[in-house]
N, C-alpha and C positions, 0 to 999 in steps of 0.2 A: 891355886888350881881347882877346878870344877870335879866334883863327885859325879861320876856318869853311871847311871842305873839302867842296864840293858834286862828288859823283860821279854824273855824267849818263850816260844810255844803260844802265840796268838794264833787263834783260828782265823782272823780276818784282821790285818794291821790297821786298818781305818776305823774299824768299829771298836778295837780294843782302845785306839789312840782317843776316842770319843768318851768311851766309859771312862778311862783315865782324866780325861780333862774335867768330866763331870764330878769325879772325887775329889779333883784338887780345887774346884771353883767351891764345891760344898764345904772343903776344909778352908777355905779363905785364902788359897794359894793363887797369887798372879801367874799366867801362864803364857808364855810365848810360844806359838806354834809354828815352826819352820819348815819350809819345803819350797825348794826351787821350781819344782814340777806344779805347773799352774793346774793340770788336771787332777792331780791328786791332792791338792790343797782345796780345790773347788770341791771334790768329792767330801773331803773332810768336813769343810764348810756347811754342806747339805745334810750330811749325816749326823751332824752336831745338833741339827735342829728336832731331831726326831731319836735322840739317843734314849731318852725316858719320857714315858708318856706324862708324868707328871712333874717333870722339872723343865726349866728352862735355863740353858746355858749362854749368857750374855757374851757375845765376841764379835770382833770387828777386826777389820784391817789395820795394821799397826799404824798407817798414815793417815787414819780416820781422825777427826778433831775429837771424837769422844772416846779414843784409845786410853786417855789417862784415868778415865772413869770406868773403863770395861777391864772384867778381870782376865779375859781371854784374847790375847792378839795374835791374827794371822799374819806371818810374816813371809813373803815370797822373795824379797831381795833386800839388800843393803842391812843384814842383820846387826852389825855392829852399831849402827846408827840407832835402829829401834832398841837395841840393848842399853844405849845410852840414855834414852827417854824413859826407858821402863823404870818401874819401882825397884830399889835395891835388892829386895828380897823376892824378886820375879825369878822363875824357873824357866827352863826351856824344853820343850818336848820336839825332839827332832824327827820329822819324819821323811827328810830327804835321804837320799843314798850316799851322800859324802857328809863327812864331818862338817858341822856348821862353822863359819868363820867368827872369829873375834870374841871367844867364849872365855877369855881369861878371868872376867869380871863375874862369871856365873856362878852361882854356888852349886847348882844341881843342873844335870842334863838328863832327860828322860829317852829311853831308846825303846821302841817297840818294835819285836822282831816275830815275823809270822814263821810257820814252818815251810814256806816255800823255799826252794834251794836257792835262787837268786837272792832273795832277801837274807837269809842266812850267810851267804858268801859276802855280799855288803856289808852286813854287821860285823862279820869277822875282820874285815879290812877296817873298819872304823874304829873296832876294839884296839887292834895294833896301834892305829895312829894315835888313839887317845892314850894307850900306855905309853908310847914314845913320847909324847907330848906332857908326860909326867903327872896325869891325871890318875884320880883314884878310881878304878873302875870296879864295879861290882855286876853280878850276875844273878837274876831271879828266873823261876820258873814260874809260869802262868798257870793256874790250876785250871783243869778243863770244865768247861761250862755246861 
């Protein structure tokens, strides 16, 4: 079962997800970023280019031929197939409003939750579903920036 880490209190979910992705990249962690909402995934992609003036965060679509050599994969659909191709140590950052499918083999899932009511409500539902699925669920409060 996966360990699910919820980070609550993000001022803005996409910005926090980019900062988290940068930290994971700098730590040498492969990260799959999952979201079926094309506009949200595109916003993440665009913001990742400017998350830090001095840093470049290499990222590609999970179906890109360069994906095996790239630390951050963007996954819009068919997550189980992407996970099957990903390195065994890869983590998953879920930007979707639903629980990601096929995470039985993932060691860790990261969830970023903003203070927006709709985002918190969706996160509470995902929390319940993760717990019902037998996953270890943890909660963290983000420090104000």
